[in-house]
C-alpha positions as CSV (number, residue, x, y, z in Angstrom):
1,M,-35.1,34.3,-111.2
2,V,-36.4,32.6,-107.9
3,V,-38.4,30.2,-110.0
4,L,-35.5,29.2,-112.2
5,I,-33.1,28.7,-109.2
6,A,-35.6,26.6,-107.4
7,L,-36.3,24.6,-110.6
8,A,-32.6,23.9,-111.0
9,F,-32.3,22.6,-107.5
10,R,-35.4,20.4,-108.0
11,L,-34.0,18.9,-111.2
12,V,-30.7,18.0,-109.5
13,F,-32.5,16.6,-106.5
14,A,-34.9,14.6,-108.7
15,G,-32.2,13.2,-110.9
16,F,-29.6,12.1,-108.3
17,T,-31.7,10.7,-105.5
18,G,-33.6,7.4,-105.4
19,L,-37.3,7.1,-105.1
20,G,-38.9,7.2,-101.7
21,M,-41.3,4.4,-100.5
22,D,-44.5,6.1,-101.7
23,E,-42.9,6.8,-105.1
24,S,-41.6,3.3,-105.5
25,Y,-44.9,1.9,-104.6
26,M,-46.7,4.0,-107.2
27,I,-44.4,2.9,-110.0
28,A,-44.4,-0.7,-109.0
29,A,-48.1,-1.0,-108.4
30,S,-49.4,0.9,-111.5
31,H,-49.4,-1.2,-114.7
32,S,-52.0,0.5,-116.8
33,F,-54.1,3.7,-117.3
34,D,-57.1,2.9,-115.2
35,A,-60.1,5.1,-114.3
36,S,-58.8,5.5,-110.8
37,Y,-56.6,3.7,-108.2
38,F,-56.8,2.5,-104.6
39,D,-55.0,5.2,-102.8
40,H,-55.7,8.3,-104.9
41,P,-57.5,9.3,-108.1
42,L,-55.8,9.1,-111.4
43,A,-53.8,12.2,-112.0
44,S,-50.4,11.4,-110.5
45,W,-50.6,7.8,-111.6
46,W,-51.3,8.8,-115.2
47,L,-48.4,11.3,-115.2
48,E,-45.8,8.8,-114.2
49,L,-47.3,6.2,-116.5
50,A,-47.2,8.6,-119.4
51,A,-43.6,9.5,-118.6
52,R,-42.7,5.8,-118.7
53,W,-44.7,5.2,-121.9
54,L,-43.2,8.1,-123.8
55,T,-39.6,7.4,-122.8
56,G,-39.5,3.6,-122.2
57,S,-37.7,4.3,-118.9
58,A,-38.7,4.4,-115.3
59,S,-35.5,6.1,-114.0
60,P,-36.1,8.6,-111.2
61,I,-35.6,11.7,-113.3
62,V,-38.0,10.4,-116.0
63,V,-40.9,9.6,-113.7
64,R,-40.3,12.7,-111.6
65,L,-40.0,15.2,-114.5
66,P,-43.8,15.9,-114.9
67,F,-43.9,16.7,-111.2
68,V,-40.9,19.0,-111.3
69,A,-42.5,20.8,-114.3
70,L,-45.8,21.2,-112.4
71,S,-43.9,22.8,-109.5
72,A,-42.7,25.5,-111.9
73,L,-46.3,26.0,-113.1
74,S,-47.4,26.3,-109.4
75,S,-44.8,29.0,-108.8
76,W,-46.0,30.9,-111.8
77,L,-49.6,30.6,-110.7
78,I,-48.8,31.8,-107.2
79,Y,-47.2,34.8,-108.8
80,A,-50.1,35.5,-111.1
81,I,-52.7,35.2,-108.3
82,T,-50.8,37.3,-105.9
83,A,-49.9,40.0,-108.5
84,R,-53.5,40.3,-109.4
85,L,-54.7,40.5,-105.8
86,Y,-51.9,42.5,-104.2
87,G,-49.3,43.6,-106.8
88,A,-46.0,42.5,-108.2
89,R,-43.9,43.0,-105.0
90,A,-46.3,40.9,-103.0
91,A,-46.2,38.2,-105.7
92,F,-42.4,38.0,-105.6
93,W,-42.5,37.3,-101.8
94,A,-45.3,34.8,-102.2
95,V,-43.2,32.8,-104.7
96,A,-40.1,33.2,-102.5
97,A,-42.0,31.8,-99.5
98,Y,-43.3,28.9,-101.6
99,S,-39.8,28.2,-102.9
100,I,-38.2,28.0,-99.4
101,S,-40.9,25.8,-97.9
102,P,-39.5,22.2,-97.8
103,V,-42.8,20.4,-98.2
104,F,-43.9,22.4,-101.2
105,S,-40.6,23.1,-102.9
106,L,-38.8,19.8,-102.5
107,A,-41.4,17.1,-101.5
108,F,-44.3,18.2,-103.7
109,G,-42.0,19.8,-106.3
110,C,-39.9,16.7,-107.0
111,W,-41.5,13.5,-105.9
112,V,-44.0,11.2,-107.6
113,L,-46.9,12.2,-105.3
114,P,-50.5,13.3,-105.9
115,D,-49.8,16.6,-104.2
116,G,-47.8,18.1,-107.1
117,P,-50.7,17.9,-109.6
118,L,-53.2,18.8,-106.8
119,D,-51.3,22.0,-106.0
120,A,-51.1,23.1,-109.7
121,A,-54.8,22.4,-110.3
122,L,-56.0,24.2,-107.1
123,L,-53.9,27.2,-107.9
124,A,-55.3,27.2,-111.5
125,F,-58.8,27.0,-110.1
126,L,-58.1,29.8,-107.7
127,Y,-56.8,32.0,-110.5
128,A,-59.8,31.2,-112.7
129,L,-62.2,31.9,-109.7
130,I,-60.8,35.4,-109.0
131,R,-61.1,36.2,-112.6
132,A,-64.7,35.0,-112.7
133,L,-65.5,37.0,-109.6
134,G,-63.7,40.1,-110.8
135,L,-61.4,40.3,-107.8
136,P,-60.0,42.5,-106.5
137,S,-62.0,45.3,-108.1
138,A,-62.6,44.6,-111.7
139,K,-65.8,43.6,-113.5
140,P,-66.6,39.8,-113.2
141,E,-65.5,37.8,-116.3
142,P,-68.1,35.0,-116.7
143,R,-66.1,33.1,-119.3
144,W,-63.7,32.1,-116.5
145,W,-66.3,30.0,-114.8
146,L,-65.8,27.1,-117.2
147,A,-62.0,27.2,-116.6
148,A,-62.7,27.1,-112.9
149,G,-64.8,24.0,-113.4
150,V,-62.1,22.3,-115.5
151,F,-59.4,23.0,-112.9
152,A,-61.7,22.0,-110.0
153,G,-62.2,18.7,-111.8
154,L,-58.5,18.3,-112.3
155,A,-58.0,18.9,-108.6
156,L,-60.5,16.3,-107.7
157,L,-58.8,13.9,-110.1
158,S,-55.5,14.5,-108.2
159,K,-56.4,14.0,-104.5
160,Y,-59.6,13.7,-102.5
161,N,-58.8,16.5,-100.1
162,A,-59.2,18.9,-103.0
163,A,-62.9,18.8,-102.0
164,M,-62.1,20.6,-98.8
165,V,-60.6,23.6,-100.5
166,L,-63.4,23.7,-103.1
167,A,-66.0,23.6,-100.3
168,G,-64.3,26.4,-98.5
169,T,-64.4,28.6,-101.6
170,A,-68.1,27.8,-102.1
171,V,-68.7,29.1,-98.5
172,A,-66.7,32.2,-99.4
173,V,-68.9,32.9,-102.5
174,L,-72.1,32.3,-100.6
175,T,-71.2,34.7,-97.8
176,D,-69.8,37.4,-100.1
177,K,-72.7,39.6,-101.2
178,A,-71.1,40.7,-104.5
179,A,-69.9,37.2,-105.3
180,R,-73.3,35.8,-104.5
181,Q,-74.8,37.8,-107.3
182,E,-72.9,35.6,-109.8
183,L,-75.0,32.6,-108.6
184,R,-77.9,34.1,-110.6
185,R,-76.0,33.3,-113.8
186,P,-75.4,29.9,-115.3
187,G,-71.6,30.1,-115.1
188,P,-71.0,28.8,-111.6
189,W,-73.5,26.0,-111.9
190,M,-71.9,24.9,-115.2
191,A,-68.6,24.9,-113.5
192,V,-69.9,22.7,-110.7
193,A,-71.5,20.3,-113.2
194,L,-68.3,20.1,-115.2
195,A,-66.2,19.3,-112.2
196,V,-68.5,16.6,-111.1
197,L,-68.6,15.2,-114.7
198,M,-64.8,15.1,-114.7
199,F,-64.8,13.2,-111.4
200,T,-67.1,10.4,-112.7
201,P,-64.2,8.0,-113.7
202,V,-63.2,7.9,-110.0
203,L,-66.8,7.2,-109.1
204,Y,-67.0,4.5,-111.7
205,W,-63.8,2.8,-110.6
206,N,-65.1,2.8,-107.0
207,T,-68.5,1.3,-107.9
208,T,-66.8,-1.5,-109.8
209,H,-64.2,-2.1,-107.0
210,G,-66.4,-2.2,-103.9
211,W,-65.9,1.5,-103.1
212,A,-62.4,0.4,-101.9
213,S,-60.8,3.8,-102.2
214,F,-63.5,5.7,-100.4
215,H,-63.6,3.1,-97.6
216,Y,-59.9,3.4,-97.2
217,Q,-59.7,7.1,-97.1
218,G,-62.9,7.5,-95.0
219,G,-61.6,4.9,-92.5
220,R,-58.8,7.3,-91.5
221,A,-61.2,9.3,-89.4
222,E,-62.3,6.2,-87.4
223,G,-61.0,5.5,-83.9
224,V,-61.9,5.4,-80.3
225,R,-58.9,7.1,-78.6
226,L,-59.3,10.5,-77.1
227,R,-56.1,12.5,-77.5
228,P,-56.7,16.2,-76.3
229,S,-53.2,17.3,-77.2
230,M,-53.1,15.8,-80.7
231,P,-54.3,19.0,-82.5
232,L,-51.4,20.9,-81.2
233,T,-49.0,18.1,-82.2
234,I,-50.5,18.0,-85.7
235,W,-50.2,21.8,-86.1
236,G,-46.7,21.6,-84.8
237,G,-45.8,19.0,-87.4
238,E,-47.4,21.1,-90.1
239,A,-45.3,24.1,-88.9
240,L,-42.1,22.1,-89.3
241,F,-43.1,20.9,-92.7
242,L,-43.8,24.5,-93.9
243,L,-41.1,26.2,-91.7
244,P,-42.4,27.7,-88.4
245,W,-41.6,31.3,-89.5
246,L,-43.9,30.8,-92.5
247,W,-46.6,28.8,-90.7
248,L,-47.2,31.3,-87.8
249,P,-47.9,34.3,-90.0
250,M,-50.0,32.2,-92.4
251,V,-52.3,31.1,-89.6
252,W,-52.5,34.7,-88.2
253,L,-53.3,36.0,-91.7
254,M,-56.0,33.4,-92.1
255,L,-57.6,34.4,-88.8
256,R,-57.3,38.1,-89.8
257,G,-59.0,37.3,-93.0
258,F,-62.0,36.0,-91.1
259,A,-61.9,38.9,-88.6
260,Q,-62.0,41.5,-91.5
261,G,-65.1,39.8,-92.8
262,P,-66.5,39.6,-96.4
263,A,-65.9,43.3,-96.9
264,E,-62.3,42.5,-97.5
265,R,-63.1,40.1,-100.3
266,R,-59.6,38.9,-101.1
267,G,-58.7,37.9,-97.5
268,W,-62.2,36.4,-97.0
269,L,-61.9,34.2,-100.1
270,L,-58.4,33.0,-99.2
271,A,-59.2,32.4,-95.6
272,W,-62.2,30.2,-96.4
273,A,-60.2,28.3,-99.1
274,A,-57.6,27.4,-96.5
275,V,-59.5,26.8,-93.2
276,I,-61.2,23.4,-93.7
277,P,-58.1,21.3,-94.2
278,V,-56.1,23.3,-91.7
279,V,-58.7,22.8,-89.0
280,L,-60.3,19.5,-89.9
281,F,-57.3,17.2,-89.8
282,A,-56.3,18.6,-86.4
283,V,-59.8,18.1,-85.1
284,V,-60.0,14.5,-86.4
285,G,-56.7,13.8,-84.6
286,L,-58.6,14.3,-81.3
287,W,-60.2,10.8,-81.7
288,S,-58.8,9.0,-84.7
289,S,-56.6,6.0,-84.1
290,T,-55.1,6.5,-87.5
291,R,-51.9,8.6,-87.7
292,I,-52.7,12.0,-89.2
293,L,-49.9,12.8,-91.6
294,Y,-48.8,16.4,-91.5
295,H,-48.9,17.0,-95.3
296,W,-52.6,16.3,-95.5
297,A,-53.5,19.8,-94.6
298,T,-51.1,21.5,-97.1
299,P,-53.8,22.3,-99.7
300,G,-55.1,24.8,-97.1
301,Y,-51.8,26.4,-96.5
302,L,-51.2,26.6,-100.3
303,M,-54.1,29.1,-100.5
304,L,-52.4,31.4,-97.9
305,F,-49.3,32.2,-99.9
306,P,-50.9,35.3,-101.5
307,L,-51.7,36.7,-98.1
308,L,-48.2,35.9,-96.9
309,G,-46.7,37.6,-99.8
310,N,-48.8,40.7,-99.2
311,W,-47.8,40.8,-95.6
312,A,-44.1,40.1,-96.2
313,Q,-43.6,42.9,-98.7
314,D,-43.9,45.5,-96.0
315,F,-42.5,43.5,-93.0
316,R,-39.2,44.7,-91.6
317,P,-37.2,44.5,-94.9
318,R,-33.8,43.6,-93.4
319,L,-35.1,40.9,-91.1
320,R,-37.3,39.5,-93.9
321,D,-34.5,39.4,-96.4
322,N,-32.1,37.7,-94.0
323,V,-34.7,35.1,-93.0
324,A,-35.5,34.3,-96.7
325,L,-31.8,34.0,-97.6
326,I,-30.9,31.8,-94.6
327,S,-33.9,29.6,-95.2
328,A,-33.1,29.2,-98.9
329,G,-29.5,28.5,-98.1
330,L,-30.4,25.8,-95.5
331,L,-32.9,24.2,-97.9
332,G,-30.5,24.2,-100.8
333,T,-27.6,22.9,-98.7
334,A,-29.7,20.1,-97.3
335,A,-30.9,19.1,-100.8
336,L,-27.3,19.1,-102.1
337,C,-25.9,17.2,-99.1
338,I,-28.6,14.5,-99.5
339,T,-27.9,14.3,-103.2
340,A,-24.1,14.1,-102.7
341,E,-24.5,11.4,-100.0
342,L,-26.8,9.2,-102.2
343,S,-24.7,9.7,-105.3
344,L,-21.2,9.6,-103.8
345,G,-21.5,8.3,-100.3
346,F,-19.2,10.9,-98.9
347,I,-20.0,10.2,-95.3
348,P,-18.1,7.0,-94.4
349,N,-20.1,4.2,-92.8
350,L,-23.2,6.3,-92.4
351,D,-25.4,3.2,-92.3
352,R,-23.5,1.7,-89.4
353,I,-24.8,4.5,-87.1
354,F,-28.2,2.8,-87.2
355,A,-29.3,-0.7,-86.2
356,P,-29.2,-3.4,-88.9
357,G,-31.9,-2.8,-91.4
358,K,-33.0,0.5,-89.9
359,S,-30.9,3.0,-91.9
360,P,-33.0,5.8,-93.3
361,L,-31.0,5.4,-96.5
362,L,-33.3,2.4,-97.2
363,Q,-36.2,4.8,-97.9
364,V,-34.3,6.9,-100.4
365,V,-32.1,4.3,-102.1
366,D,-33.4,2.2,-105.0
367,W,-33.2,-1.5,-104.2
368,D,-31.8,-2.3,-107.6
369,S,-29.2,-4.6,-106.2
370,I,-31.7,-7.4,-105.6
371,A,-32.5,-7.7,-109.3
372,T,-29.6,-10.0,-110.0
373,Q,-30.3,-12.1,-106.8
374,I,-33.7,-13.5,-107.7
375,P,-33.3,-17.3,-108.1
376,P,-34.2,-19.0,-111.4
377,G,-37.7,-20.6,-111.8
378,V,-39.5,-17.9,-109.8
379,D,-42.6,-16.5,-111.5
380,A,-43.5,-13.7,-109.0
381,V,-42.4,-12.1,-105.8
382,A,-44.7,-11.6,-102.8
383,A,-44.0,-9.2,-99.9
384,Q,-46.0,-8.9,-96.7
385,K,-46.3,-5.1,-96.7
386,W,-47.2,-2.7,-99.5
387,F,-44.2,-0.5,-99.0
388,D,-41.8,-3.4,-99.1
389,A,-43.5,-4.5,-102.3
390,G,-43.1,-1.1,-103.7
391,K,-39.3,-0.9,-103.1
392,I,-38.8,-4.4,-104.3
393,G,-41.1,-3.9,-107.3
394,Y,-39.2,-0.8,-108.4
395,G,-35.9,-2.6,-107.9
396,L,-37.2,-5.3,-110.3
397,R,-38.7,-2.9,-112.8
398,D,-36.6,-4.2,-115.7
399,E,-37.1,-7.9,-114.9
400,N,-40.8,-8.2,-116.0
401,L,-41.5,-10.1,-112.7
402,P,-44.9,-9.6,-111.1
403,V,-44.9,-8.3,-107.5
404,T,-47.8,-8.7,-105.1
405,V,-48.6,-8.5,-101.4
406,F,-49.5,-11.4,-99.1
407,G,-51.0,-9.4,-96.3
408,P,-54.0,-7.5,-95.0
409,E,-53.2,-4.1,-96.6
410,P,-52.1,-4.8,-100.2
411,H,-53.3,-1.4,-101.4
412,Q,-53.1,-1.1,-105.3
413,F,-51.3,-4.4,-105.5
414,A,-54.7,-6.1,-104.7
415,F,-55.9,-4.9,-108.1
416,S,-52.7,-4.8,-110.2
417,T,-51.4,-8.2,-109.2
418,P,-54.0,-10.0,-107.0
419,P,-52.6,-13.1,-105.4
420,S,-55.4,-15.2,-107.0
421,S,-53.9,-14.4,-110.4
422,L,-50.8,-16.3,-109.4
423,L,-52.3,-19.7,-108.7
424,G,-50.1,-22.5,-109.9
425,K,-47.0,-20.2,-109.9
426,N,-43.7,-20.4,-108.1
427,I,-43.4,-17.4,-105.8
428,L,-40.5,-15.9,-103.9
429,V,-42.0,-15.0,-100.6
430,I,-40.3,-12.1,-98.7
431,A,-40.0,-13.1,-95.0
432,M,-39.8,-9.6,-93.5
433,P,-41.2,-8.3,-91.2
434,G,-41.0,-10.7,-88.3
435,S,-39.3,-14.0,-88.0
436,T,-38.8,-16.6,-90.8
437,S,-40.6,-19.2,-88.7
438,A,-43.7,-17.0,-88.6
439,T,-43.6,-16.6,-92.3
440,A,-43.3,-20.3,-92.9
441,A,-46.2,-21.0,-90.5
442,K,-48.4,-18.4,-92.2
443,F,-47.9,-19.4,-95.9
444,S,-46.5,-22.9,-96.2
445,G,-50.0,-24.3,-96.4
446,N,-50.7,-22.2,-99.5
447,F,-48.1,-24.0,-101.6
448,K,-47.3,-27.6,-102.5
449,G,-43.7,-26.9,-101.5
450,F,-42.2,-24.3,-99.3
451,I,-38.5,-24.1,-98.7
452,P,-36.0,-21.5,-97.6
453,G,-34.8,-19.2,-100.5
454,P,-31.7,-17.1,-100.9
455,A,-31.1,-14.0,-98.7
456,L,-31.5,-10.8,-100.8
457,T,-29.2,-8.0,-100.0
458,V,-29.9,-4.3,-100.5
459,A,-26.5,-2.6,-101.1
460,H,-25.5,1.0,-101.6
461,N,-22.0,2.2,-102.5
462,G,-20.6,-1.1,-101.5
463,D,-22.3,-1.3,-98.1
464,V,-25.1,-3.8,-97.3
465,L,-28.0,-1.9,-95.9
466,L,-30.5,-4.7,-95.5
467,V,-30.6,-8.5,-95.7
468,I,-34.0,-9.9,-96.7
469,P,-34.8,-13.5,-95.9
470,T,-37.0,-15.4,-98.4
471,F,-38.8,-18.6,-99.0
472,I,-39.6,-20.3,-102.4
473,G,-43.2,-21.4,-102.6
474,T,-43.8,-23.9,-105.4
475,D,-47.2,-24.2,-107.1
476,L,-49.5,-21.8,-105.2
477,I,-52.7,-23.8,-104.5
478,K,-54.6,-21.2,-102.5
479,A,-54.3,-17.4,-102.5
480,P,-53.5,-16.1,-99.0
């Protein structure tokens, strides 16, 4: 019942809200089934491409539907894992906790992001692993090693930080005397070989594209700033994403799993599966000049839901039930209010509370209004930021008009629509961010002609949220 209620809310949320910036970017920048992509491996890109190819539509509900379906699968896998390790009552509370966590239930459960397929693949891997190891007290089932390898490969094809969870489980197996006996058999090694083999398309894409994706992701750990308090800030942000009253017992249960040692095989495995992403990103925040996003560590917390469910089944029933109901009510109310505002605009003049062009609605409203404002004779559109290109590209999805990025961080647009492919074309250049004079000074030399273009307006429910200045560059003679 919990799974079905949560699924219903996700379907409503997915169908009646516009795409976020990351989602719009993925749709706008992906034109074909490639071996991999700049930001992440292929899984999430292929899912949304398949949804578009099968239906002929790129509407929000269509491209999000595979991710909503995967959230239901993840819920079932959490139940199956927890029921096997700790029993049915614990499994119910593990699924309930997953369903009330905003980052897992709504963000990863609805949006076109790599985290949805990652979560499902990691949970499937964990289920196959505990079957292969015979946890909690059954005889090992060697045939499950191949399934574990397949699901590990799918996790790696979803997002790079899957490797952290897989590395943690490897440490757990190596330090568990009973599990270590399985390494004498071919099953675990075949699983590793299969996962690596499945990951080879990503390696191939990177070798043929200058290791662009690895350089980008690896560069997030670079920096020279020492920020001693940043780990606490990162953990605080992760707590808000999960809900603090879920995060705190999760961390305590992880530490208790280590304290109990490998003799308590279930907690030992789950603690090791969780710890690397939970700790590593906070530690990197000590020096990295890159902003550490709070959802990066969520694969680790995902592994702790079985422990949380086991703890919750015996924890002060009245308080537990009230907290769960209130949390579910707040999350459901927030989702419905956001949906109602975006669909009906029931809060008058909401955008006027914010400075011009700064309304948060811009991130969750599709910029479809600009499609009818593109001047004739334009062959392509060029933004200066990848996220602007994503929102504009999704708004123009039915116009068959290429979108690219003239700037230092084009992300996937550098490969899907490289500026060099537009030589000789007339291009509508988006002047934000910054002043129009700066845009003219930067790009006028790249065209034979460069004149002011029409201002594009992003409108929602009759209100103008953003005015976008433009230039029309005729005959691109040199790619920026």
